[in-house]
C-alpha positions in Angstrom: 0.0 0.0 0.0 1.0 3.6 -0.4 3.0 5.4 2.3 0.1 7.4 3.4 -3.4 6.0 3.6 -7.0 7.1 4.3 -8.6 5.5 7.3 -12.4 5.2 7.4 -14.4 3.9 10.4 -18.1 3.4 9.9 -20.3 2.4 12.9 -23.7 0.9 12.1 -26.8 0.6 14.3 -29.6 -1.8 13.2 -33.2 -1.0 13.7 -34.7 -3.6 16.1 -37.5 -4.2 13.6 -34.9 -5.9 11.3 -34.6 -8.7 13.8 -38.3 -9.5 13.3 -37.9 -10.0 9.6 -38.1 -13.5 8.3 -34.9 -15.6 8.7 -34.3 -15.9 5.0 -34.7 -12.2 4.4 -32.2 -11.4 7.1 -29.8 -14.0 5.7 -30.0 -12.4 2.3 -29.4 -8.9 3.7 -26.3 -10.1 5.5 -25.0 -12.0 2.4 -25.2 -8.9 0.3 -23.4 -6.8 2.9 -20.7 -9.4 3.5 -20.1 -10.0 -0.2 -19.3 -6.3 -0.6 -16.9 -6.3 2.3 -15.1 -9.5 1.2 -14.7 -8.2 -2.3 -13.0 -5.0 -1.0 -10.8 -7.1 1.2 -9.5 -9.1 -1.8 -7.2 -6.1 -2.7 -7.6 -3.7 0.2 -7.6 -3.6 4.0 -11.0 -4.2 5.6 -11.8 -5.5 9.0 -15.1 -5.8 10.8 -15.8 -5.6 14.6 -18.8 -6.3 16.7 -20.0 -3.8 19.3 -22.9 -6.0 20.5 -22.6 -5.9 24.3 -20.0 -3.1 24.4 -22.1 -0.1 23.1 -25.8 0.6 23.1 -25.7 3.0 20.2 -23.7 0.9 17.6 -23.7 -2.8 16.7 -21.1 -3.1 14.0 -18.0 -1.3 12.8 -16.3 -1.5 9.4 -12.7 -0.4 9.3 -11.1 0.3 5.9 -7.7 1.6 5.0 -6.8 2.6 1.5 -4.4 4.9 -0.4 -7.5 5.9 -2.5 -10.5 7.7 -1.1 -12.3 6.8 -4.3 -12.0 3.1 -3.4 -13.5 3.8 0.1 -16.3 5.8 -1.5 -17.1 3.0 -4.0 -17.2 0.4 -1.2 -19.8 2.4 0.7 -21.9 3.0 -2.4 -22.1 -0.8 -2.8 -22.8 -1.3 0.9 -25.6 1.1 0.6 -27.2 -1.1 -2.0 -27.4 -4.1 0.4 -30.6 -4.9 2.1 -29.0 -4.6 5.5 -28.4 -0.8 5.0 -32.2 -0.2 4.6 -32.5 -1.1 8.2 -29.3 0.6 9.5 -28.2 4.0 10.6 -24.7 5.4 10.9 -24.5 7.0 14.3 -20.7 7.6 14.0 -18.4 7.9 11.0 -14.7 9.0 11.1 -12.3 9.8 8.3 -8.5 10.4 8.8 -5.2 9.9 7.1 -1.9 8.3 8.2 1.4 10.1 8.4 4.5 9.8 10.4 4.3 11.2 14.0 6.7 14.1 14.7 7.2 12.7 18.2 8.0 9.1 17.6 11.4 7.8 16.6 11.4 6.3 13.1 12.3 2.8 14.4 9.2 2.9 16.7 6.7 4.3 14.2 3.7 2.1 13.6 3.2 1.0 9.9 1.2 3.6 8.0 -0.6 0.7 6.4 -1.8 -2.0 8.8 -1.3 -5.6 7.9 -4.4 -7.5 7.0 -3.2 -10.6 8.9 -2.2 -8.8 12.1 -5.0 -9.3 14.7 -5.7 -8.4 18.3 -8.8 -9.4 20.1 -10.0 -5.8 20.6 -9.7 -2.5 18.7 -10.4 0.5 21.0 -10.9 3.7 19.2 -11.9 7.4 19.8 -11.8 10.8 18.1 -9.5 13.3 19.8 -9.0 17.0 20.0 -6.1 19.0 21.5 -6.6 22.3 23.2 -5.5 25.3 21.1 -2.9 26.1 23.7 -1.0 23.0 22.7 -0.3 24.3 19.3 1.1 27.6 20.7 3.8 25.8 22.7 7.3 25.8 21.2 8.1 22.6 19.2 10.8 21.7 21.8 8.3 21.9 24.6 5.8 19.8 22.9 8.5 17.2 22.2 9.5 17.2 25.9 5.9 16.7 27.0 5.3 13.9 24.5 8.4 12.1 25.6 6.7 11.6 28.9 3.6 10.4 27.2 5.5 7.9 25.1 7.5 6.6 28.0 4.2 5.6 29.7 3.1 3.8 26.5 6.4 1.8 26.5 5.5 0.3 29.9 2.6 -1.4 28.2 4.2 -3.1 25.2 1.3 -5.4 24.4 -0.9 -2.3 23.5 -0.3 -1.2 19.9 -1.3 2.4 19.1 -2.6 3.6 15.7 -2.8 7.4 15.2 -4.3 9.0 12.1 -4.8 12.6 11.4 -8.1 14.4 10.5 -7.0 18.0 10.2 -9.3 19.5 7.5 -10.8 16.1 6.6 -13.3 15.6 9.4 -14.5 17.2 12.6 -11.9 15.7 15.0 -8.1 16.4 14.9 -6.9 12.8 15.5 -8.4 9.4 15.2 -6.7 7.3 17.9 -7.1 3.5 18.1 -5.4 0.8 20.0 -5.0 -2.9 19.4 -5.2 -5.0 22.6 -5.8 -8.5 23.7 -6.5 -7.5 27.3 -9.0 -4.6 27.9 -7.8 -4.5 31.5 -4.3 -3.7 30.5 -5.6 -0.9 28.2 -7.6 0.5 31.1 -4.5 0.6 33.2 -2.6 2.4 30.4 -5.2 5.1 30.1 -5.5 5.5 33.9 -1.7 6.0 34.0 -1.8 8.5 31.1 -4.3 10.7 33.0 -1.5 11.7 35.2 0.9 12.8 32.4 1.5 16.4 31.5 0.2 15.9 28.0 -3.3 15.0 29.4 -3.7 18.6 30.5 -3.8 19.6 26.8 -6.5 17.2 25.8 -9.7 18.9 24.8 -11.8 15.8 24.2 -11.4 12.1 23.5 -14.9 10.7 23.5 -16.9 8.8 22.5 -14.8 5.7 23.1 -15.6 2.4 21.4 -14.5 -1.0 22.6 -14.7 -3.1 19.4 -14.5 -6.9 19.4 -12.6 -8.2 16.3 -14.7 -10.6 14.3 -14.9 -11.9 10.7 -17.5 -10.3 8.7 -19.7 -13.4 9.0 -19.3 -13.5 12.8 -19.9 -9.8 13.2 -23.1 -10.0 11.1 -24.2 -13.2 13.0 -23.9 -11.2 16.3 -26.7 -8.9 15.0 -29.4 -11.6 15.2 -27.7 -14.8 16.3 -28.0 -16.4 12.8 -24.8 -17.4 11.1 -24.5 -17.2 7.3 -21.6 -18.5 5.2 -20.5 -16.0 2.6 -17.9 -16.0 -0.2 -16.8 -13.0 -2.3 -18.6 -12.4 -5.5 -16.1 -10.6 -7.8 -17.4 -8.9 -11.0 
C-alpha cells in the first residue's frame, strides 16, 4: 500500500425491527453486505468488529484503510445497495489519514498501512481534539511533554497504538485507536496516562468504542444470532 493512507471507520446501528424479519430475508441482507466487504478485502484492507454488548448506540464497525479515497467511496456505495443498510443508521463515522508522527522515533513508528493478517482481540478507538494552547507551545516543549507520554506507553508493550490525522478532513483532529488482547491492561494504560502532563492539553477524547474483532460473517451473526456463510462475488 502507499506510504500514506486514508482511514475510514463506519459504525452501524440496526433497527430492532430488522430482527423481526423472516430468517431468509435477514440472511440475504447479510449475504449482500458481507459480499461487498469481502470483495473489497481481496485487494484492500478491511476489518469488521462487533459492538454488541459493548455499546448501546452501535452494533457493527467497518474499518477500511486505502491509499485511494475513491475506493472507500465506491465500497460504501455498494454497501448502501445491500438490504441490510435499509435497516441501518450510521451514528458515528470518522475519516482520517496516516502520516509519520513528529514525536515518535522512526524505528518505533507504527506502519502507515496496517497488515491484513495482524490481529488483536480488541480494537479500541476514539476521536481526539487537543486544546489550542497545545499548538502555541514551542516545538521543543511539545516534544518534551510527548516524551513523557510515550514513556508511559512503552511500559505497556502489548498495546499497539494507531494514530491517524483528520485536520481539515473531518471534525476531529486525530483518530486514535489501540489494538489490545486484554482490555484490563488498556484500562491501566489510560489510567496512567491521565497523570501525564500531556493529558492537561487534551480537549476531548470521546466517544470511546471497545470493538470486538470478528470476521464479517461472525460480526453479522452477532446482529441476530444467525450465522450465514458468505464468499466473495467478484465482478
